[in-house]
N, C-alpha and C positions, 0 to 999 in steps of 0.2 A: 826140732822146735823155731829154728833161726828161717828155714825153709819156709816153712808154715805162716811164719809172721810176713817172709817176705809173699806169699802165694795173698794170706790176708789183704795186706795193702794195695795189692794192686787194685782192686774194683775200687778204693778210694780215690786212686788215683786217675781211674778213669772216670768216675763220679767226675771228678775235679775237672776233667779234661773235655768230657761233656758239656758241663758247665761254661766251660772258657768259649767251649765253640759255638755254643748257643749264644751264650751271650756276641761273639762277635759278629754272628749271623744277625744277629738282634740291629747288630748298630749299622751294619751295613744296608738292612732293606731299609731301617729309620733314614740315613743318610741317602737313598734312591728318593724313597716319598719325599724328602726332602727337598733334593734336585729339580723333582717334578716338579712339586707346587711352586716351588720357585719358577721354572721355565714359565709356567702355568699365567703367574700374576704380571710376568714381564710380557709374554704376548697377548695377555688382554690388554697390556696399557699401550703396546706397541699396534697390535692389530686384534680387535676385537671378534672379527670372525675368524679368524687362525687359532683363538683360545677357544671359543667354541669345538672349532675342529679338533682340537688337541684332547676335548674332553671326551671325545667320540669314542666307543669301544674300536681294539686295533681290528676288528674281525668285519667282518659284512654277513648281515643277517641271510638268511638263507631265502632263495628265490622263491617264490608265492608257489602255489601250485599251479599246475597246467591243468586249465579246463577243458572238458571233451568238446570237441567242435561239433556243430548243430549237423544233424542231416540234412543233405539236401532235399529241397523240398519238390515235389513232383512238378515235371512240365507244364505247363499252363500260362493264366493269367498272372500276370506278376502282380508281387505282393503290392495293398495301396501304399502310398506314401507316409511315411508319419508325419502325423500331424505337426504344425511346428507352431512352437508357444509364441512364434517371434511375430507380430503383424506384417502382414502382406506388404512389399516395398508398394509405396505409392504409386500410379502411373503418370506419366507428363498429361498435362492438361491438352485436352485438342485445340488446336489453332484457332483463331478465332477466325469466321466467316468474312468474304470479302464485304466490304461496304454494298450497297446497293450502289448501280451508276446512277448518276445526279437525271432528273427527270425531266422529258422535253419540253422544253419551255411550250405553252400553248401557242397556234398561231395568231395575230392578232385578229379581227372580224376583216380588215381591207383584206389581209394574204387570204382568207380562207374565200372573200366573197370571189376577189379576182380567179382562184385556182378554181372554183367554178364555174366562171367563164370560161376558163381557157381549156376544162377537161367537157363541156358541154359538147353533147352531139345525139343523136338518135339513137340510144340506146336504153330504152322503157319509162322509168320513173321520170318526174318531173324536176327531180333536181338531178337526173344525170342529164337533162335536155339543156341544163345552163343557168342564165338567171333571169328568175321571173319579177318583170318591171313593169307597175302601173304608173302612167304618165299623166294626168291629171287632164280630162276631156269633158266637164261639163257637168259628171255624172256625178260629182263631189257638192254633200252641205258645202256650204261657202265658212262656215266658221267652223265645223269639224270634219277636213276634207278626208279621216279617214270613214265617216259612215257614208252609209247613202242619202241621194236628195229625198228620194221619194222610196216607198213600202208596195206601191201597185206595181203588180205585172204588167200588167201594158205599157208601164213608163219602163223607157229603157235605162230609168236606174235603178231597176232590181236586176242587175248584172253587172258588174264591172269589165268592159277588157283591157287587158292585160298582152305584154308582149315580152317573149324568149328571145334570149340575147346571149350568141357564143360567138366564136371565133369566126362561123361561117354564114351566121347571122345577125348581121351587125347593123341592125335599123330600128328602130323605136318611134313612134307614132309624134309628129312633129308639133307638137302644141308648143305657141310661141312663148306660154305661159313657162315651159320648159323645168316642173319641180314635178315630183310625185314621188313611188313609195317605192322599195326594193320590197317585196315578199318571201316570207319563210314559206319555200317548197313544203316539208313535212304538213303544215298546217293548209297550203291553199289547197294541196292535192284531194283530197277530199267536198273541195267547194268546184270542184272543174265540172263542168257541162259540157264543152265541146271546141276546138281548137282549130281556126284557117291559116292555111300556108298563103295569108295573105290578106290584104281587106275584103272581108266577109260580110259589107255592106249590112252589119247587124243590127243597125238602129232601125231599121224596117222588119226586124224578124221579131217582132210582138205578139205574142199570145199568151194566155191562159193555161197553165199545166190541168187546172183543177176542173177546166171546164171541157179542155180536149187533151186526151189521153195521149194523142200522140206528139204534143206540144215541148218544145225545148226552150226557154224565153233565150230568144238570141244567137240560136241555132237551127233551129227544125220546126217547119211550121206544122201542124199536124195534119195526118194525110199524104205530106210529100215521099215520098222514097228519095232522100235527097243526100243520105249520107254518102261520103267518097268511096267510091269503087275501090276494091282492093290496086286495082291496075295505075292509080293515082299517083302511089306510093312508088311505081315500077317506072318502067319503061317512056309511059304516058306523063310524067310528073310536070312536063314543062308545058307540056300543050293542054292539060285537062283544065278545067276552068275551076274558080276556085271554090271549095265545097266546105260541108263541115266533116270532121274526123269526129267522132265518140271519143268521148273521156279515155277509154280503154285502150284506144288506138294513138293516142299521142306520141308515141315514137314514129309513126307512120307520116303524121302532119311535119313532123320536123326533116325528116326524111324527103316531103315533096318539096318543102320550102326551100331547102339545102341544094335540091337540082335546079328547081328556079333559079335560086340567088347566084347560081354557078353560070346559068344560060343568060341571065343580065348584065352578069360583069362581063362576062365574053361578046356583049355587044346583039344578039339576037336570041336574046327572049323575052317574055312578057314583063314590062315596065310599068304599064297603068292605062288608066282612059280616064278621058274627062280633064276637068281643070287641074286636077292634082296628078300629074303622070309620073310624080314620083313619092308617089306617098303609100304608093303600094308596096314598099320593098317589108313592110315590117309586117310580123303575123298577129294573129286574133286568138285571144285565152280568153274564152267565158269563162266567168264565175260567177256562182250566185251569191249577192251584194246580202242578199237578207242573210243568210247565213255566216258574214262577217264579223256580226256583233257577239256571236257564241265563240268566236276565235280569236277576239281581243285578249289581250293585246299581243298576243305572240303571234299575229298574223302579218303585222309589220313588223321586218327587221333592221329599216334605216330611213330617211330621208334623203333621199335622190335629185341633186339638180342636173340638168343635163344641160353641157358645154356641148354635146356634135350629137344629133343624134342617129348618124350614122356615119362612113367612113370618110366626112368632109368632102363629098362632092355633090350629092344632093340635098344637102341642108346645113350648109354652115353656119357658121358660129353669129354671124351677122344677120344672116337672113332671116324674116319674119320676127324680130325681138320687138315683146313689147317694153322690156325694162332692162335696166344696165344690170350687169353680172353684181353689184352692191347690192341692189334691190332684190335679186331673185336671193341671194345669200342670207338678207335680211330677213324673206320670209320663211327661206327653210329653216333658218331659227326659230322664229315664231312658232311655225307650227310641231318644231320639234316639244318648243319650251309647254303648249298645250296638250300637246300628245303626255308630255309627263304628270303635269299637272293635273290631267283625267285620270292616267292609269300606273302612278307612279313608276314607270319606266323612261329613262333618257334614254331616247334613239341615237344611234350612231347617224351622223351628216356627213354624207360623200356626194361627190360631184362625177357623171361618167361623160369621157369622151371616144365617142368609136370613133372618132377619126386618126386616134394613138392606142388603137386596140392591141396592137402587135407591139408596143412601146414598151420596156419595164415590165413589171410583173402582170399589168394587164388595163382596161381601160378605166377603172374605179382610182379613185384618189381621193384623201382625207380632205375636209374642208376645214379651213380655220375657225377655232371654237369664237 
């Protein structure tokens, strides 16, 4: 019996021990939990990031499953680049173009006039030949010298005689009045009739082209084959008589006259005849005076005053002067003002001194206003 009691008491003892062990374990676990919580509180106060890390689980999550690598594409065109949602970067603006060079200032009229003189020669057109100057010779109306004195064909006022000057042709008609016009070559060329490499005695060449089909007033009388032969501009230029060149052969006249002037200055060429042995150094270019009216005002470029009509040897400044230079200047201004009143165009007022053709820019110079 006693033994049985002993055996019956063992389960109770075991049960009591088991409960004690459980209570002890529970106490240990609670203590651990308390300590962990206290540690977290301390970490949260000292380092919030560390507190967050302390609350993370002590194990790492499993890695994500491996994705199967895509099979390589067959060789060929490279795949198009994926369109980027971001806007393309703006390219830098192109460089600004260089500013254009400043425009070349236009030459003054005086500079252009002297350049035309210097560049003149037997080159074809009237502008290429030099400067065309009309010196008053009595064929002009007195109050309006830019108009003809008479429109009658048989009158010498139906045409005007002018002269070309350039570095080799340095003579003008020596009228003591010493005043005239510079003619615009582009406007004058359609009015040309003929040209002489000297004084052509044009006052005696009067005829009516309406009645005589072969007549060219101031140039050729009807029925006379007196146009210059081609040889007159060649080897026989010096010995040939003065003859008219048709307007289409103006360059031949210039060539003949240049040869005659070169010989004259050398002392063995023709100088002239009669009472005016020094008058023959100028040429005569005949224009249709009746066509001048339609060509106004562009036909006249400038009013010109003549200081010396040649290189200073044949017609010096003091020879044959009817008026003082101050009087000539005053008349030139009057003509310029009257022309402006009629046409509304103010002409330049220039002077020509062929005695200094090789000085400075050329023989033309400005006249004080």
